[in-house]
C-alpha positions as CSV (number, residue, x, y, z in Angstrom):
1,X,0.0,0.0,0.0
2,X,1.8,3.1,-1.3
3,X,2.0,6.7,-0.2
4,X,3.4,8.0,3.0
5,X,1.0,6.0,5.2
6,X,2.2,4.7,8.6
7,X,0.9,1.5,10.1
8,X,0.4,1.9,13.9
9,X,0.6,-0.8,16.4
10,X,-0.4,0.8,19.7
11,X,-2.6,3.5,21.2
12,X,0.4,5.3,22.6
13,X,1.8,5.6,19.1
14,X,-1.4,7.2,17.9
15,X,-1.7,9.5,20.9
16,X,1.9,10.7,20.3
17,X,1.2,11.7,16.7
18,X,-2.2,13.3,17.5
19,X,-0.7,15.2,20.4
20,X,1.8,16.9,18.0
21,X,-1.1,19.1,16.8
22,X,-0.5,18.3,13.1
23,X,-3.5,17.3,11.0
24,X,-3.9,13.5,11.4
25,X,-6.1,11.1,9.5
26,X,-6.6,7.6,10.7
27,X,-7.9,4.8,8.5
28,X,-9.4,1.9,10.5
29,X,-9.5,-1.1,8.1
30,X,-9.7,-4.9,8.0
31,X,-7.9,-7.3,5.7
32,X,-11.1,-9.2,4.9
33,X,-13.0,-6.0,3.9
34,X,-12.9,-5.2,0.1
35,X,-14.3,-1.7,0.7
36,X,-11.4,-1.0,3.1
37,X,-8.9,-2.1,0.4
38,X,-10.5,0.1,-2.2
39,X,-10.6,3.2,0.1
40,X,-7.0,2.6,1.1
41,X,-5.9,3.2,-2.4
42,X,-7.4,6.7,-2.3
43,X,-6.1,7.1,1.3
44,X,-2.6,6.4,0.1
45,X,-2.9,8.9,-2.8
46,X,-4.3,11.6,-0.5
47,X,-1.2,11.1,1.7
48,X,0.9,12.0,-1.2
49,X,-1.2,15.0,-2.2
50,X,-1.3,16.4,1.4
51,X,2.2,15.8,2.8
52,X,1.7,18.2,5.6
53,X,-0.8,15.8,7.3
54,X,0.0,12.5,9.0
55,X,-1.8,9.5,7.6
56,X,-2.1,6.5,10.0
57,X,-3.5,3.1,9.2
58,X,-5.0,1.0,12.0
59,X,-6.1,-2.7,11.6
60,X,-9.3,-2.3,13.6
61,X,-9.7,-5.9,15.0
62,X,-6.0,-6.2,15.8
63,X,-6.0,-2.9,17.7
64,X,-9.2,-3.0,19.8
65,X,-7.9,-0.3,22.3
66,X,-7.4,2.2,19.5
67,X,-10.7,1.2,17.8
68,X,-12.6,1.6,21.1
69,X,-11.0,5.0,21.8
70,X,-12.4,6.3,18.4
71,X,-15.7,4.5,18.7
72,X,-15.2,2.4,15.6
73,X,-18.1,0.0,15.0
74,X,-17.6,-0.8,11.3
75,X,-14.9,-0.6,8.7
76,X,-13.8,1.3,6.7
77,X,-13.8,4.1,9.3
78,X,-11.8,7.4,9.3
79,X,-11.0,9.8,12.1
80,X,-9.7,13.3,11.4
81,X,-7.7,15.1,14.1
82,X,-6.2,18.5,14.4
83,X,-4.7,20.5,17.2
84,X,-4.7,17.4,19.4
85,X,-8.5,16.8,19.1
86,X,-10.8,14.7,16.9
87,X,-12.1,17.1,14.3
88,X,-14.5,14.8,12.4
89,X,-15.2,11.1,11.5
90,X,-16.4,9.2,8.5
91,X,-17.9,5.7,8.3
92,X,-18.2,3.7,5.1
93,X,-16.7,3.7,1.6
94,X,-17.4,7.3,0.3
95,X,-14.4,8.5,-1.8
96,X,-15.8,12.1,-2.3
97,X,-16.5,12.6,1.4
98,X,-13.1,11.3,2.3
99,X,-11.3,13.6,-0.1
100,X,-13.5,16.5,1.2
101,X,-12.8,15.9,4.8
102,X,-9.0,15.4,4.2
103,X,-8.9,18.7,2.3
104,X,-10.8,20.4,5.1
105,X,-8.6,19.2,8.0
106,X,-5.3,19.2,6.1
107,X,-5.7,22.4,4.1
108,X,-3.2,23.5,1.4
109,X,0.0,21.6,0.8
110,X,2.1,24.7,1.8
111,X,1.0,28.0,3.3
112,X,-0.3,30.2,0.6
113,X,-0.3,27.3,-1.9
114,X,-3.4,25.6,-3.3
115,X,-3.8,21.9,-3.1
116,X,-2.8,19.9,-6.1
117,X,-5.3,19.6,-9.0
118,X,-5.9,16.0,-8.3
119,X,-6.8,16.8,-4.7
120,X,-9.0,19.7,-5.7
121,X,-10.8,17.5,-8.2
122,X,-11.5,14.7,-5.7
123,X,-12.6,17.2,-3.1
124,X,-15.0,18.9,-5.5
125,X,-16.9,15.6,-5.6
126,X,-20.4,15.7,-6.8
127,X,-20.2,19.2,-8.4
128,X,-17.3,18.1,-10.7
129,X,-19.1,14.9,-11.6
130,X,-22.2,16.8,-12.5
131,X,-20.1,19.0,-14.8
132,X,-18.6,15.8,-16.4
133,X,-22.1,14.5,-17.1
134,X,-23.1,17.7,-18.7
135,X,-20.0,17.8,-20.9
136,X,-20.5,14.2,-21.8
137,X,-24.1,14.9,-22.9
138,X,-23.0,18.0,-25.0
139,X,-20.0,16.2,-26.5
140,X,-21.6,15.0,-29.7
141,X,-23.2,18.4,-30.5
142,X,-20.0,20.4,-29.8
143,X,-17.6,21.0,-32.7
144,X,-15.4,23.5,-30.8
145,X,-11.8,22.7,-30.6
146,X,-10.3,22.6,-27.1
147,X,-7.3,24.8,-26.6
148,X,-4.6,24.2,-24.1
149,X,-4.2,26.9,-21.4
150,X,-1.8,29.7,-22.2
151,X,1.5,30.1,-20.3
152,X,2.8,26.6,-21.0
153,X,6.2,26.2,-22.6
154,X,6.3,25.5,-26.4
155,X,7.2,21.8,-26.5
156,X,5.0,20.9,-23.5
157,X,2.0,22.9,-24.9
158,X,2.4,21.1,-28.2
159,X,2.5,17.6,-26.5
160,X,-0.6,18.4,-24.4
161,X,-2.5,19.9,-27.4
162,X,-1.7,16.7,-29.4
163,X,-3.1,14.6,-26.6
164,X,-6.3,16.8,-26.3
165,X,-6.8,16.6,-30.1
166,X,-6.3,12.9,-30.3
167,X,-9.9,12.1,-29.0
168,X,-13.2,14.0,-28.8
169,X,-12.8,13.6,-25.0
170,X,-9.4,13.2,-23.3
171,X,-9.3,12.3,-19.6
172,X,-6.2,13.2,-17.7
173,X,-6.4,10.8,-14.8
174,X,-4.4,8.9,-12.2
175,X,-4.0,5.3,-13.6
176,X,-6.0,3.9,-16.5
177,X,-9.7,3.4,-17.2
178,X,-9.2,-0.3,-16.4
179,X,-7.2,0.4,-13.2
180,X,-7.9,3.9,-11.8
181,X,-5.5,5.0,-9.0
182,X,-7.8,7.4,-7.2
183,X,-11.5,7.7,-6.3
184,X,-12.2,10.7,-8.4
185,X,-10.7,9.1,-11.6
186,X,-12.8,6.0,-10.9
187,X,-16.0,8.1,-10.7
188,X,-15.3,10.1,-13.8
189,X,-14.6,6.8,-15.8
190,X,-17.9,5.4,-14.5
191,X,-19.8,8.6,-15.6
192,X,-18.2,8.6,-19.1
193,X,-19.0,4.9,-19.5
194,X,-22.6,5.3,-18.3
195,X,-23.1,8.1,-20.8
196,X,-21.4,5.9,-23.5
197,X,-18.9,8.6,-24.3
198,X,-15.9,7.5,-26.4
199,X,-12.8,8.9,-24.7
200,X,-9.1,8.7,-24.5
201,X,-7.0,8.8,-21.4
202,X,-3.6,9.8,-20.2
203,X,-2.0,8.5,-16.9
204,X,-0.6,11.7,-15.3
205,X,1.3,9.5,-12.8
206,X,3.5,8.4,-15.7
207,X,4.6,11.9,-16.7
208,X,5.5,14.6,-14.1
209,X,5.6,17.4,-16.7
210,X,2.0,16.8,-17.8
211,X,0.9,16.2,-14.2
212,X,2.2,19.6,-13.0
213,X,1.1,21.6,-16.1
């Protein structure tokens, strides 16, 4: 399980991290729970997008003292802490809510800096997905050529423009349509498939230049 996620083995370990005052997100999971495994993929990616926060993974049944302290009754379960206190909780597999709550407790990556586009996209949740649906419906009737944003360097702008022009709809995502690497990418793929939109995709994790553009 990737990302900067730390597996904790004792309540004292959790208490020490929470007491530091930093934003802390705990994921209570179980090895037999498929929903936990799915949410852990997003959890790991969020840990990369929000490096100023501490992401802790707790195996709920193996650590009953920690689970009891956070009133965990089902997995997946998430607890959000800040300034030494529990700020919020989330029970169940809800990618959009998880991204929203992480963004709320962790804030920007650096002071004065916005969160990464991937994080903002996931945190936007339903509103972004509704926009995707509308764009999908309008796709066949629209003949307007998409233009890459100004301000990019010549070679990079040309590369991205070629990608955009290669398909009527081009999805810049984490992973592939067959194996999305974050919750938001998964949801966008589902929407496009439901609307029967033909689209191309580009894995931004494979190219740092395109990802940061």
